[in-house]
TORVO-646867 format. One record per atom (N, C-alpha, C): atom name; residue number from 1; x, y, z negated. Coordinates in Angstrom, 3 decimals, padded with zeros to 6 digits. Example, Ala and Ser with C-alpha at 12.3 -4.5 7.8 and 13.67 -1.06 7.14 Angstrom:
2
   atom    nr         px         py         pz
      N     1    013.190   -005.690   -007.800
     CA     1    012.300   -004.500   -007.800
      C     1    013.200   -003.300   -007.800
      N     2    012.850   -002.250   -007.080
     CA     2    013.670   -001.060   -007.140
      C     2    012.900    000.030   -007.870
This chain:
236
   atom    nr         px         py         pz
      N     1   -001.036    014.230    050.604
     CA     1   -000.682    013.780    048.915
      C     1   -001.757    013.839    048.308
      N     2   -002.039    013.503    047.148
     CA     2   -002.556    013.617    046.179
      C     2   -004.309    014.641    045.313
      N     3   -005.324    015.189    045.385
     CA     3   -005.665    015.742    044.745
      C     3   -005.044    016.173    043.008
      N     4   -004.626    017.044    042.972
     CA     4   -003.748    017.174    041.461
      C     4   -005.961    017.094    040.240
      N     5   -005.035    016.390    039.462
     CA     5   -006.281    016.462    037.735
      C     5   -005.637    017.190    036.638
      N     6   -006.666    017.338    036.060
     CA     6   -006.421    017.359    034.430
      C     6   -007.486    016.884    033.850
      N     7   -006.629    015.925    032.758
     CA     7   -007.318    014.886    032.028
      C     7   -007.691    015.253    031.080
      N     8   -009.105    015.226    030.792
     CA     8   -009.984    015.813    029.185
      C     8   -009.617    014.864    027.794
      N     9   -008.659    014.780    027.314
     CA     9   -008.424    013.769    026.559
      C     9   -009.311    014.202    024.522
      N    10   -009.398    013.110    024.412
     CA    10   -010.134    013.152    022.972
      C    10   -009.096    012.257    021.774
      N    11   -008.212    011.631    022.441
     CA    11   -007.706    010.989    021.855
      C    11   -008.187    009.621    021.292
      N    12   -008.734    008.846    021.783
     CA    12   -009.798    008.083    021.679
      C    12   -010.353    006.817    022.320
      N    13   -011.419    005.628    022.283
     CA    13   -011.415    004.637    023.010
      C    13   -011.917    005.101    024.737
      N    14   -012.497    006.268    024.680
     CA    14   -013.329    005.719    026.306
      C    14   -012.449    006.816    026.848
      N    15   -011.440    007.815    026.492
     CA    15   -010.579    008.623    026.775
      C    15   -010.286    007.132    027.755
      N    16   -009.583    006.884    027.090
     CA    16   -007.863    006.019    027.063
      C    16   -008.623    004.865    028.118
      N    17   -009.577    004.276    027.920
     CA    17   -010.738    003.513    029.252
      C    17   -010.267    004.234    030.570
      N    18   -011.155    005.968    030.335
     CA    18   -010.866    006.633    032.015
      C    18   -009.638    006.630    032.126
      N    19   -008.553    007.061    031.968
     CA    19   -007.091    007.298    031.804
      C    19   -006.941    006.002    032.786
      N    20   -007.025    004.780    032.432
     CA    20   -006.898    003.587    032.758
      C    20   -007.328    003.496    034.277
      N    21   -008.523    003.234    033.900
     CA    21   -008.852    002.754    035.666
      C    21   -008.601    004.554    036.661
      N    22   -009.367    005.602    036.273
     CA    22   -008.422    006.318    036.695
      C    22   -006.555    006.750    037.595
      N    23   -006.080    006.118    036.598
     CA    23   -004.560    005.698    036.693
      C    23   -004.018    004.661    037.808
      N    24   -005.526    003.642    037.702
     CA    24   -005.286    002.021    038.545
      C    24   -005.806    002.850    039.554
      N    25   -006.827    003.211    039.958
     CA    25   -007.135    003.710    041.377
      C    25   -006.361    004.722    042.254
      N    26   -005.107    005.812    042.102
     CA    26   -004.445    005.749    042.423
      C    26   -005.102    007.288    043.114
      N    27   -006.212    007.028    043.207
     CA    27   -006.189    008.592    043.920
      C    27   -006.747    010.057    043.312
      N    28   -005.661    010.249    042.387
     CA    28   -005.898    011.534    041.936
      C    28   -004.409    012.012    041.197
      N    29   -003.776    012.549    041.303
     CA    29   -002.348    012.995    040.774
      C    29   -002.789    013.701    039.139
      N    30   -002.920    012.986    037.943
     CA    30   -002.796    013.720    036.808
      C    30   -001.836    014.027    035.968
      N    31   -002.137    015.837    035.741
     CA    31   -000.595    016.083    035.763
      C    31   -000.686    016.572    034.649
      N    32   -001.728    016.550    033.861
     CA    32   -002.086    017.220    032.451
      C    32   -002.914    016.685    031.421
      N    33   -002.703    016.304    030.370
     CA    33   -003.986    016.069    028.892
      C    33   -004.040    017.479    028.850
      N    34   -005.290    017.791    028.307
     CA    34   -006.213    018.775    027.672
      C    34   -007.145    018.057    026.823
      N    35   -006.601    018.885    025.745
     CA    35   -007.458    019.025    024.468
      C    35   -007.443    019.753    023.057
      N    36   -008.662    019.943    022.975
     CA    36   -009.469    020.921    022.428
      C    36   -008.782    020.727    020.455
      N    37   -008.503    021.826    020.027
     CA    37   -007.853    021.865    018.499
      C    37   -008.352    022.601    017.742
      N    38   -008.654    022.420    016.173
     CA    38   -009.397    022.890    016.067
      C    38   -007.846    023.843    015.553
      N    39   -008.133    025.273    015.451
     CA    39   -007.037    025.943    015.215
      C    39   -006.126    026.164    013.741
      N    40   -007.657    025.998    013.224
     CA    40   -007.131    026.084    011.993
      C    40   -006.812    024.820    011.154
      N    41   -007.060    023.454    011.025
     CA    41   -006.771    022.610    010.842
      C    41   -005.300    021.090    011.218
      N    42   -005.242    021.874    012.864
     CA    42   -004.819    021.538    013.220
      C    42   -004.838    020.702    013.826
      N    43   -006.630    019.594    013.735
     CA    43   -006.461    018.152    014.631
      C    43   -007.726    018.898    015.366
      N    44   -007.914    017.371    016.148
     CA    44   -008.760    017.380    017.168
      C    44   -010.209    017.507    016.849
      N    45   -011.070    018.353    017.197
     CA    45   -011.969    018.412    016.698
      C    45   -012.861    017.283    016.417
      N    46   -014.097    016.844    015.571
     CA    46   -015.011    015.407    015.524
      C    46   -013.798    014.038    015.108
      N    47   -012.922    014.221    015.746
     CA    47   -011.725    012.937    015.400
      C    47   -011.323    013.945    014.781
      N    48   -010.990    014.295    014.113
     CA    48   -009.835    014.919    013.110
      C    48   -008.899    014.155    012.544
      N    49   -007.934    014.081    014.049
     CA    49   -006.877    013.631    014.087
      C    49   -005.930    014.546    014.493
      N    50   -004.805    014.575    013.568
     CA    50   -004.143    015.620    013.710
      C    50   -003.084    015.541    014.823
      N    51   -002.649    016.914    015.260
     CA    51   -001.337    017.345    016.444
      C    51   -000.907    016.814    016.821
      N    52    000.070    016.194    015.181
     CA    52    001.406    015.531    015.431
      C    52    001.001    014.126    016.504
      N    53   -000.403    013.512    015.796
     CA    53   -000.448    012.065    016.699
      C    53   -000.791    012.144    017.896
      N    54   -001.443    013.750    018.091
     CA    54   -002.167    013.661    019.356
      C    54   -000.401    013.673    020.683
      N    55    000.866    014.807    019.736
     CA    55    001.543    014.352    020.467
      C    55    002.021    013.707    020.728
      N    56    002.771    012.351    019.994
     CA    56    003.015    010.935    019.908
      C    56    002.647    010.771    021.292
      N    57    001.123    010.346    020.710
     CA    57   -000.108    009.668    021.837
      C    57    000.935    009.935    023.510
      N    58    000.760    011.569    023.481
     CA    58    000.604    011.833    025.255
      C    58    003.043    011.829    025.275
      N    59    003.369    011.155    024.700
     CA    59    004.831    011.102    024.895
      C    59    004.672    009.601    024.762
      N    60    003.858    008.807    024.537
     CA    60    003.608    007.469    025.137
      C    60    003.065    007.267    026.658
      N    61    002.305    007.862    026.411
     CA    61    001.472    007.462    027.844
      C    61    001.956    008.797    029.424
      N    62    002.862    009.292    028.349
     CA    62    004.123    010.233    029.324
      C    62    003.565    011.244    030.130
      N    63    002.308    011.951    029.811
     CA    63    001.970    012.459    030.243
      C    63    001.847    014.206    029.516
      N    64    002.245    015.030    029.699
     CA    64    002.506    016.341    028.782
      C    64    001.285    016.465    028.742
      N    65    001.301    017.862    027.543
     CA    65   -000.487    017.917    027.205
      C    65   -000.276    019.148    026.859
      N    66   -001.495    020.009    026.859
     CA    66   -002.218    021.184    026.949
      C    66   -003.241    021.091    025.744
      N    67   -003.047    022.032    024.963
     CA    67   -004.153    021.842    023.316
      C    67   -004.456    023.364    023.791
      N    68   -005.936    023.206    022.988
     CA    68   -006.668    024.766    023.681
      C    68   -007.095    024.533    022.679
      N    69   -006.353    025.824    021.820
     CA    69   -006.907    025.751    020.292
      C    69   -008.054    026.705    020.431
      N    70   -008.867    025.941    019.404
     CA    70   -010.432    026.922    019.393
      C    70   -010.705    027.306    017.353
      N    71   -010.847    027.914    017.444
     CA    71   -011.470    029.157    016.020
      C    71   -012.470    027.949    015.121
      N    72   -012.289    027.919    013.746
     CA    72   -012.877    027.217    013.195
      C    72   -014.317    027.089    013.786
      N    73   -015.258    028.761    013.984
     CA    73   -016.483    028.579    013.441
      C    73   -016.149    029.263    014.947
      N    74   -016.644    028.934    016.633
     CA    74   -016.180    030.053    017.190
      C    74   -017.255    030.341    018.113
      N    75   -017.746    032.296    018.422
     CA    75   -019.122    032.747    018.847
      C    75   -018.562    032.022    020.567
      N    76   -020.191    031.865    021.594
     CA    76   -019.887    031.621    022.244
      C    76   -019.367    032.312    022.873
      N    77   -019.148    033.428    023.210
     CA    77   -018.324    034.533    023.816
      C    77   -016.583    033.897    024.098
      N    78   -016.352    033.511    021.923
     CA    78   -015.173    033.345    022.135
      C    78   -014.771    031.830    023.058
      N    79   -015.716    031.045    022.220
     CA    79   -015.652    029.311    023.355
      C    79   -014.904    030.244    024.794
      N    80   -015.907    030.351    025.767
     CA    80   -016.625    030.767    026.964
      C    80   -014.436    031.946    027.901
      N    81   -014.534    032.564    026.649
     CA    81   -013.136    033.268    027.022
      C    81   -011.503    032.714    026.525
      N    82   -011.482    031.612    025.517
     CA    82   -010.683    030.508    025.288
      C    82   -010.693    029.677    026.961
      N    83   -011.890    029.036    027.827
     CA    83   -011.765    028.242    028.042
      C    83   -011.633    029.016    029.398
      N    84   -012.171    029.710    029.964
     CA    84   -011.753    030.873    030.639
      C    84   -010.030    030.925    030.889
      N    85   -009.450    031.402    029.961
     CA    85   -008.890    031.479    030.234
      C    85   -007.265    030.148    030.181
      N    86   -007.707    028.853    029.942
     CA    86   -006.778    027.592    029.948
      C    86   -007.423    027.289    031.143
      N    87   -008.559    027.105    031.614
     CA    87   -008.561    026.635    032.745
      C    87   -008.328    027.917    034.148
      N    88   -007.973    028.919    033.686
     CA    88   -006.836    029.965    034.551
      C    88   -005.611    029.095    035.350
      N    89   -005.420    028.991    033.840
     CA    89   -003.802    028.294    033.992
      C    89   -003.674    027.487    034.305
      N    90   -004.615    026.050    033.862
     CA    90   -004.659    024.646    035.098
      C    90   -004.871    025.157    036.665
      N    91   -005.697    025.938    036.640
     CA    91   -005.656    026.133    038.182
      C    91   -004.770    026.996    039.120
      N    92   -003.890    027.731    037.837
     CA    92   -002.862    028.115    039.297
      C    92   -001.677    026.910    038.959
      N    93   -002.096    025.888    038.762
     CA    93   -000.888    024.778    038.948
      C    93   -001.127    023.959    039.757
      N    94   -002.676    024.291    040.871
     CA    94   -003.353    023.488    041.632
      C    94   -004.423    022.330    041.643
      N    95   -004.542    022.256    040.372
     CA    95   -005.754    021.556    040.301
      C    95   -007.208    021.617    040.801
      N    96   -007.347    020.901    041.163
     CA    96   -009.151    020.630    041.654
      C    96   -010.446    019.789    040.722
      N    97   -009.257    019.144    040.057
     CA    97   -010.511    017.716    039.782
      C    97   -009.878    018.260    038.549
      N    98   -011.715    017.683    037.679
     CA    98   -011.145    017.566    035.595
      C    98   -011.348    016.682    035.038
      N    99   -011.076    015.628    034.391
     CA    99   -011.209    013.781    034.598
      C    99   -012.276    014.458    033.414
      N   100   -013.438    013.401    032.817
     CA   100   -013.806    012.986    031.342
      C   100   -014.509    011.826    031.647
      N   101   -014.342    011.142    029.728
     CA   101   -014.750    010.115    029.227
      C   101   -015.607    009.881    029.563
      N   102   -016.915    011.144    029.415
     CA   102   -018.169    010.279    029.215
      C   102   -019.150    009.278    030.457
      N   103   -019.881    008.884    029.081
     CA   103   -020.593    007.182    029.934
      C   103   -022.304    007.957    029.638
      N   104   -022.462    009.111    028.584
     CA   104   -023.918    008.524    029.161
      C   104   -024.391    010.622    028.722
      N   105   -025.370    010.926    027.903
     CA   105   -025.706    012.385    028.009
      C   105   -025.755    013.284    029.240
      N   106   -026.551    013.414    030.184
     CA   106   -027.601    013.857    032.214
      C   106   -027.101    015.909    031.068
      N   107   -027.372    016.048    029.969
     CA   107   -027.154    017.765    029.825
      C   107   -025.676    018.235    029.814
      N   108   -024.937    017.579    029.306
     CA   108   -023.568    017.192    029.074
      C   108   -022.920    017.895    030.782
      N   109   -023.132    016.444    031.191
     CA   109   -022.369    015.990    032.601
      C   109   -022.380    017.392    032.952
      N   110   -023.870    017.913    033.597
     CA   110   -024.244    018.717    034.056
      C   110   -023.998    020.393    033.529
      N   111   -023.950    020.122    032.368
     CA   111   -022.798    021.390    031.961
      C   111   -021.311    021.906    032.695
      N   112   -020.858    020.372    032.142
     CA   112   -019.050    019.942    032.994
      C   112   -019.262    020.608    034.158
      N   113   -020.380    019.868    035.146
     CA   113   -020.217    020.334    036.583
      C   113   -020.423    021.701    037.010
      N   114   -021.056    022.244    036.367
     CA   114   -022.234    023.147    036.747
      C   114   -020.838    024.097    036.190
      N   115   -019.750    024.433    035.204
     CA   115   -019.097    025.093    034.903
      C   115   -017.810    025.038    035.724
      N   116   -017.985    023.824    036.785
     CA   116   -016.272    023.358    037.348
      C   116   -016.626    023.995    038.418
      N   117   -017.868    024.026    038.882
     CA   117   -018.112    023.990    040.211
      C   117   -018.477    026.130    040.443
      N   118   -018.448    026.265    038.888
     CA   118   -018.344    027.947    039.472
      C   118   -016.975    028.337    039.833
      N   119   -016.646    028.026    039.160
     CA   119   -014.422    028.027    039.319
      C   119   -013.705    027.294    040.490
      N   120   -015.070    026.926    040.905
     CA   120   -014.528    025.819    042.352
      C   120   -013.304    024.510    042.047
      N   121   -013.745    024.666    040.568
     CA   121   -013.593    022.525    040.706
      C   121   -014.230    021.529    040.547
      N   122   -014.049    020.556    040.577
     CA   122   -015.566    019.346    040.542
      C   122   -014.556    018.867    039.619
      N   123   -015.584    018.102    039.219
     CA   123   -015.680    017.177    037.422
      C   123   -015.881    015.892    038.328
      N   124   -014.998    014.311    037.446
     CA   124   -014.694    013.474    037.324
      C   124   -014.972    012.622    036.295
      N   125   -015.738    011.375    036.399
     CA   125   -016.806    010.380    035.265
      C   125   -016.393    008.758    036.190
      N   126   -015.139    008.769    035.767
     CA   126   -014.861    007.688    035.518
      C   126   -016.093    005.740    034.914
      N   127   -016.451    006.196    033.914
     CA   127   -016.721    005.483    033.093
      C   127   -019.251    005.386    033.086
      N   128   -019.520    006.655    034.005
     CA   128   -020.111    007.269    034.065
      C   128   -021.532    005.933    034.572
      N   129   -022.173    006.144    033.395
     CA   129   -023.858    004.775    033.255
      C   129   -022.967    003.589    032.913
      N   130   -022.040    003.480    032.824
     CA   130   -021.829    001.566    033.301
      C   130   -022.101    000.808    031.314
      N   131   -022.448    000.025    031.543
     CA   131   -023.215   -000.578    029.659
      C   131   -021.628   -000.548    029.170
      N   132   -022.590    000.128    028.106
     CA   132   -021.437    000.217    026.977
      C   132   -020.528   -001.040    026.022
      N   133   -021.686   -002.668    026.248
     CA   133   -020.907   -003.665    025.637
      C   133   -020.021   -003.560    026.985
      N   134   -020.452   -003.903    027.869
     CA   134   -019.259   -004.598    028.821
      C   134   -017.943   -003.098    028.386
      N   135   -018.506   -002.206    028.718
     CA   135   -017.069   -001.744    028.258
      C   135   -016.521   -001.320    027.174
      N   136   -016.817   -001.913    025.799
     CA   136   -015.448   -001.906    024.948
      C   136   -015.440   -003.423    025.008
      N   137   -016.015   -004.736    025.731
     CA   137   -015.554   -005.530    025.945
      C   137   -013.780   -005.852    026.683
      N   138   -014.681   -004.924    028.201
     CA   138   -013.540   -004.259    028.908
      C   138   -012.458   -003.997    028.035
      N   139   -012.711   -002.849    027.327
     CA   139   -011.338   -002.268    026.806
      C   139   -010.140   -003.278    025.752
      N   140   -010.973   -003.970    024.640
     CA   140   -010.054   -004.775    024.126
      C   140   -009.384   -006.044    024.340
      N   141   -010.168   -006.761    025.837
     CA   141   -009.378   -007.899    026.983
      C   141   -008.814   -007.687    027.389
      N   142   -008.259   -005.501    027.806
     CA   142   -007.386   -004.614    028.742
      C   142   -006.208   -004.667    027.429
      N   143   -006.400   -004.867    026.444
     CA   143   -005.406   -005.323    025.448
      C   143   -005.336   -004.040    024.537
      N   144   -006.496   -002.840    024.859
     CA   144   -006.153   -001.489    024.058
      C   144   -006.604   -001.984    022.598
      N   145   -005.446   -000.886    021.149
     CA   145   -006.042   -001.091    020.153
      C   145   -006.922   -000.050    019.344
      N   146   -007.724    000.246    019.208
     CA   146   -008.119    001.674    018.098
      C   146   -008.531    001.617    017.184
      N   147   -008.560    002.788    016.370
     CA   147   -008.505    002.402    014.748
      C   147   -010.115    003.633    015.324
      N   148   -010.568    003.277    014.161
     CA   148   -012.207    004.270    013.895
      C   148   -011.566    005.439    012.372
      N   149   -011.490    006.877    012.773
     CA   149   -010.866    007.831    012.446
      C   149   -012.447    008.549    011.539
      N   150   -013.257    008.231    012.186
     CA   150   -014.421    009.300    011.790
      C   150   -015.963    008.717    011.775
      N   151   -017.024    008.561    011.090
     CA   151   -018.253    007.976    011.425
      C   151   -019.739    008.937    010.122
      N   152   -020.643    009.151    011.298
     CA   152   -021.996    009.964    011.104
      C   152   -022.906    008.651    010.323
      N   153   -022.800    009.303    009.056
     CA   153   -023.611    008.172    008.071
      C   153   -024.993    007.905    008.491
      N   154   -025.720    008.624    009.411
     CA   154   -026.763    008.241    009.875
      C   154   -026.695    006.949    010.381
      N   155   -025.908    006.626    010.473
     CA   155   -025.439    005.726    011.354
      C   155   -025.196    004.135    011.072
      N   156   -023.682    004.904    010.314
     CA   156   -022.838    003.875    009.675
      C   156   -021.861    004.346    008.719
      N   157   -021.904    003.584    007.861
     CA   157   -021.876    003.588    006.408
      C   157   -020.095    003.856    006.054
      N   158   -019.712    004.423    004.983
     CA   158   -018.696    004.502    005.318
      C   158   -017.502    003.777    005.394
      N   159   -017.948    002.036    004.915
     CA   159   -016.977    001.301    005.467
      C   159   -016.169    000.729    006.714
      N   160   -017.293    001.744    007.450
     CA   160   -016.559    001.624    008.988
      C   160   -015.301    002.599    009.552
      N   161   -015.363    003.786    008.021
     CA   161   -013.858    004.110    008.527
      C   161   -012.890    003.682    008.381
      N   162   -012.121    004.022    009.276
     CA   162   -010.834    003.424    009.097
      C   162   -010.394    001.817    009.198
      N   163   -011.493    001.303    010.745
     CA   163   -012.128   -000.283    010.659
      C   163   -010.753   -000.037    012.112
      N   164   -010.060   -001.125    012.746
     CA   164   -009.565   -001.297    013.819
      C   164   -011.050   -002.003    014.579
      N   165   -011.511   -001.314    016.063
     CA   165   -012.084   -001.804    016.822
      C   165   -012.330   -002.996    016.945
      N   166   -012.679   -004.201    016.494
     CA   166   -012.613   -005.927    017.058
      C   166   -013.579   -006.603    016.968
      N   167   -014.081   -007.985    017.817
     CA   167   -015.147   -008.254    017.727
      C   167   -015.683   -008.544    016.127
      N   168   -015.140   -008.258    015.391
     CA   168   -016.216   -008.354    014.159
      C   168   -016.603   -007.443    013.744
      N   169   -015.713   -006.100    014.650
     CA   169   -016.472   -004.619    014.264
      C   169   -017.794   -005.071    014.874
      N   170   -017.589   -005.141    016.056
     CA   170   -018.827   -004.962    017.283
      C   170   -020.124   -005.497    016.666
      N   171   -019.469   -006.694    015.798
     CA   171   -020.703   -007.549    015.239
      C   171   -020.580   -007.396    014.094
      N   172   -020.774   -006.173    013.758
     CA   172   -020.649   -006.063    012.050
      C   172   -021.599   -004.791    012.298
      N   173   -022.099   -003.966    013.413
     CA   173   -022.972   -002.804    014.218
      C   173   -023.796   -002.954    013.931
      N   174   -024.879   -002.484    013.231
     CA   174   -026.255   -001.807    013.090
      C   174   -026.777   -001.849    014.542
      N   175   -028.009   -002.995    014.280
     CA   175   -029.078   -002.518    015.755
      C   175   -029.065   -001.541    016.226
      N   176   -029.272   -000.206    015.953
     CA   176   -028.764    001.226    016.445
      C   176   -028.185    001.473    016.642
      N   177   -026.647    001.122    016.794
     CA   177   -025.444    002.079    016.873
      C   177   -024.525    001.361    018.153
      N   178   -024.794    002.123    018.408
     CA   178   -023.730    001.947    020.632
      C   178   -022.630    001.529    020.137
      N   179   -022.623    000.055    020.646
     CA   179   -020.954   -000.660    020.497
      C   179   -019.825    000.086    020.715
      N   180   -020.159    000.952    021.933
     CA   180   -019.000    002.653    022.605
      C   180   -019.315    003.678    021.710
      N   181   -019.956    004.046    020.285
     CA   181   -020.896    004.486    019.611
      C   181   -021.286    006.128    020.606
      N   182   -021.942    005.964    021.700
     CA   182   -022.213    007.094    022.442
      C   182   -023.733    007.870    021.715
      N   183   -023.476    007.993    020.950
     CA   183   -024.545    008.649    020.249
      C   183   -024.075    009.614    019.163
      N   184   -022.314    009.542    018.739
     CA   184   -021.906    010.235    018.086
      C   184   -021.591    009.650    016.614
      N   185   -021.715    008.266    016.735
     CA   185   -022.012    006.847    015.400
      C   185   -020.792    006.989    015.047
      N   186   -019.565    007.005    015.974
     CA   186   -018.077    007.091    015.401
      C   186   -017.173    007.385    016.467
      N   187   -016.590    007.599    015.786
     CA   187   -014.954    008.145    016.932
      C   187   -013.484    008.113    016.922
      N   188   -012.796    007.657    017.617
     CA   188   -011.559    006.766    017.082
      C   188   -009.969    007.273    017.395
      N   189   -009.328    006.675    017.596
     CA   189   -007.731    006.702    017.777
      C   189   -007.493    005.355    018.451
      N   190   -006.854    005.863    019.948
     CA   190   -006.665    004.752    020.447
      C   190   -004.609    005.096    020.251
      N   191   -004.252    004.098    019.491
     CA   191   -002.800    004.245    019.311
      C   191   -002.276    002.663    020.682
      N   192   -002.477    002.434    021.325
     CA   192   -001.693    001.023    021.877
      C   192   -002.601    000.882    022.566
      N   193   -001.774   -000.011    023.933
     CA   193   -002.483   -000.598    025.041
      C   193   -002.192    000.015    026.500
      N   194   -002.519   -000.935    027.810
     CA   194   -001.276   -001.076    029.157
      C   194   -000.851    000.164    029.263
      N   195   -001.863    001.712    028.583
     CA   195   -001.174    002.715    029.678
      C   195    000.219    002.982    028.857
      N   196    000.084    002.648    027.922
     CA   196    001.132    003.095    026.389
      C   196    002.384    003.213    026.557
      N   197    003.956    003.497    026.390
     CA   197    004.799    003.169    026.677
      C   197    005.511    001.972    025.640
      N   198    004.619    002.331    024.092
     CA   198    004.864    002.001    022.980
      C   198    003.617    002.230    022.084
      N   199    003.430    001.323    021.144
     CA   199    002.790    001.821    019.884
      C   199    002.565    002.849    019.171
      N   200    001.824    003.819    018.674
     CA   200    001.460    005.034    018.291
      C   200    001.818    004.900    016.700
      N   201    003.283    005.216    016.066
     CA   201    003.238    004.805    014.767
      C   201    002.228    005.504    013.472
      N   202    001.696    004.741    012.403
     CA   202    000.868    005.184    012.010
      C   202    000.472    004.589    010.201
      N   203    000.032    005.585    009.417
     CA   203   -000.488    004.907    008.269
      C   203   -001.500    005.573    007.772
      N   204   -002.545    004.219    007.551
     CA   204   -003.589    005.143    007.042
      C   204   -004.607    006.072    005.853
      N   205   -004.945    007.007    005.326
     CA   205   -004.838    008.096    004.672
      C   205   -006.065    007.542    003.589
      N   206   -006.140    009.116    002.832
     CA   206   -007.295    008.252    002.501
      C   206   -008.875    009.280    003.263
      N   207   -009.706    008.672    002.639
     CA   207   -011.241    008.567    003.469
      C   207   -012.025    010.444    002.819
      N   208   -012.328    010.889    003.345
     CA   208   -012.863    012.186    002.885
      C   208   -014.371    012.187    003.177
      N   209   -015.141    012.868    002.810
     CA   209   -016.578    012.876    003.001
      C   209   -016.879    014.674    003.613
      N   210   -017.605    015.142    004.463
     CA   210   -017.390    016.278    005.030
      C   210   -018.880    016.064    005.639
      N   211   -019.654    018.052    004.880
     CA   211   -021.322    017.630    005.591
      C   211   -020.570    018.930    006.267
      N   212   -022.060    018.921    007.400
     CA   212   -022.455    019.947    007.662
      C   212   -024.191    020.181    008.408
      N   213   -024.374    021.413    008.229
     CA   213   -025.992    021.281    008.391
      C   213   -026.389    021.236    009.754
      N   214   -027.373    021.025    009.572
     CA   214   -027.940    020.452    010.456
      C   214   -028.704    021.610    011.544
      N   215   -028.484    021.545    012.680
     CA   215   -029.278    023.387    013.267
      C   215   -030.413    023.725    013.045
      N   216   -031.389    024.602    013.242
     CA   216   -032.611    024.741    012.773
      C   216   -032.815    025.075    014.302
      N   217   -033.978    024.381    015.010
     CA   217   -034.274    024.996    015.997
      C   217   -035.288    025.640    016.430
      N   218   -036.342    025.393    015.067
     CA   218   -036.894    025.919    014.826
      C   218   -037.760    026.504    013.535
      N   219   -037.954    027.273    013.055
     CA   219   -038.199    027.861    011.458
      C   219   -039.232    026.696    010.596
      N   220   -040.053    026.161    011.932
     CA   220   -040.345    024.804    010.922
      C   220   -039.424    023.778    010.569
      N   221   -037.888    023.742    011.234
     CA   221   -037.142    022.490    011.107
      C   221   -036.587    022.667    009.298
      N   222   -036.904    021.103    008.776
     CA   222   -036.376    021.244    006.846
      C   222   -034.872    021.166    007.208
      N   223   -034.245    022.263    006.269
     CA   223   -032.942    021.897    005.857
      C   223   -032.373    021.114    005.435
      N   224   -030.942    020.586    006.312
     CA   224   -030.488    019.912    005.992
      C   224   -029.368    019.653    006.191
      N   225   -028.573    018.127    005.657
     CA   225   -027.097    018.079    007.008
      C   225   -026.304    017.009    007.289
      N   226   -026.306    017.180    008.030
     CA   226   -024.773    015.756    008.484
      C   226   -024.112    015.622    007.167
      N   227   -023.744    013.846    007.581
     CA   227   -022.504    013.970    006.448
      C   227   -021.525    012.122    007.369
      N   228   -020.458    013.191    007.150
     CA   228   -019.461    012.297    008.075
      C   228   -018.273    012.084    007.003
      N   229   -017.437    011.071    007.096
     CA   229   -016.115    010.160    006.684
      C   229   -015.596    010.351    007.416
      N   230   -014.505    011.180    007.001
     CA   230   -013.327    011.120    007.815
      C   230   -012.288    010.050    007.690
      N   231   -011.068    009.325    008.032
     CA   231   -010.691    008.361    007.884
      C   231   -009.181    009.264    008.131
      N   232   -008.069    009.834    007.469
     CA   232   -006.457    010.894    007.602
      C   232   -006.122    009.171    008.234
      N   233   -005.559    010.048    009.560
     CA   233   -003.978    009.102    009.724
      C   233   -002.752    009.862    009.468
      N   234   -001.467    009.442    009.211
     CA   234   -000.550    009.680    008.850
      C   234    000.171    008.966    009.920
      N   235    001.529    009.553    010.049
     CA   235    001.993    009.562    011.613
      C   235    003.072    009.212    010.704
      N   236    004.537    008.124    010.964
     CA   236    005.199    008.007    010.706
      C   236    007.172    008.734    011.269
């Protein structure tokens, strides 16, 4: 009997490729997707994708979906409480592994591993430390299709929001942008590919600008804000 696992699903390309690789290896039994949702807006955090599209995605993947609803601005205590409650329910189903689509960010990996180790679970990273240029080309060669739902204006301008990722998109990226968006340059919604029973149907809505204050790590830090462009997707 294979160990049971939960898959931390963002709805984007890295999640899709990591899920593809996990299913292909057949070492773990994935019992469900787990996605964090903004409770107020009913959208996936940072990706800005509405829950209706997420649900259609899970349906096409043929996997159960657990939605972990998070308040708009949760305290660390609130977040830990929600996470503990959610993971306790998952563990009760005999789950021993938690899968992530992370590629880099050592601190994030250590945080995930430490949190899971504390409750007797193991973290799995199918894409870890792989070359991101190779990964995005493998993703496209496999037949996956994904659309950019959010861009960080620090790296990319508004015109990149709402674009399908293809060779032209990759070629248009500035030199300082990672082809998989691993520095937070952009986020995506994957709507078709070899693990989908059928494409997720959607229409492109309006693109909106949102700003967020930059964190001040010391009194000397200057005030500032991050600018993001979100392209809304509407379920057909």
